[in-house]
N, C-alpha and C positions, 0 to 999 in steps of 0.2 A: 504049170505052176509059174507064178510070177516071181518078182524079186523078193528078197528078205527085207522086212521093214522093222524099224526101231521107232516106236511112237512114244513120245513123252508129253504128258499133260501136266501143267504146273499151276500153282498159285504162289506168286512171289511174296516174300516177306515185305512188310512195310519199310519204306525208305530205300529199297534196292533200286539202283540205277539200271533199269531194265535194258536200256540202249547199250550199256557196256557188256551185259550178258549176251545180247544178240550179236554184237560184234565178235565176241569171243567164240560163239557157236559157228558163225559164218566163217571165221578164220580157221577153226578146227576142221570144218567140212572141206574147205579148200586145200588144206595142208595134207590131209590124209587121203591117199590115193584110193584106198578101199571104198570110200564113200562114193556111190554112184550119183546120188542127188540128195539135196537138203532143201526142205521147205518148212515154213513156219507161218503161224497166223495168230491173231488175237481175237478172242470171241467178241462179236459185235451184236449178236441177235439172241443169244441164249438167255432164258429166264433164270434168275438167280437160284430158284428152287432146283432146277435141273442141272445147272453147272456146278453147284456146290462150292463156289468160290474160285474154281479153276478159271484161269484167264487166257493162258497161252498153250498152244500145241506145237510140237516140233516133230518132224518126221524125216528120218534118213532112210534112204533106200540103198540096198547092196545087191550086187548080182547074185550072190549066194551066201549061205550061212557062214561059210569060212571067211568071207570078207568081213562080215560083222564081227566074228571072233578076232580077226586081225585088228579091227578098229578098237575093240574093247581093250586089247593089250597094248595098243600104241601108246608110247610115252606122252604124247601131246594130249591124248584123251585122259589118261590117268592124272596128269597135271591139272587139266581144266576141270575135271570132275569135282575136286575139292572146292573150287571157286563156285561152280554151279550149285553144288549141294548146300553150301552155306547161304545161298541166296533164296532158296525155296522153303516155303512153309509146308506145302503139301505136294505130293507127286503121285502120278500113276504112270507106270511103264509097261508097255506091251511090246514084245519081240515075237515076230511071226512071219511065216512064209505066206506071201500074199496070193490070193486066188484071183486071177485076172478074168473078169467077166466080159468087159467091153474094152477094146483097144482105144487109146486116146485118138481123137480126130487129127 
């Protein structure tokens, strides 16, 4: 079994300064020790019909589910969640234990 993953896919509201949200997410990941890694990306190739307006994906990795639980209850996460939630129009969230099929090179 691999790490525990927290995947968030969003469509931001019109007028949101996305760079400020990205800085906030990066700061959050760096401040909370339970976060093993954080990565994000903006869709560049998806067809509109398939991506349904979603533009950005964010993924945090944790060594184990308990670390994810600690992240959720961390005061910095709770505080930033309201800022993040007010900036998004649509969201999909998946939290799952990853199944590692091939090791990174």
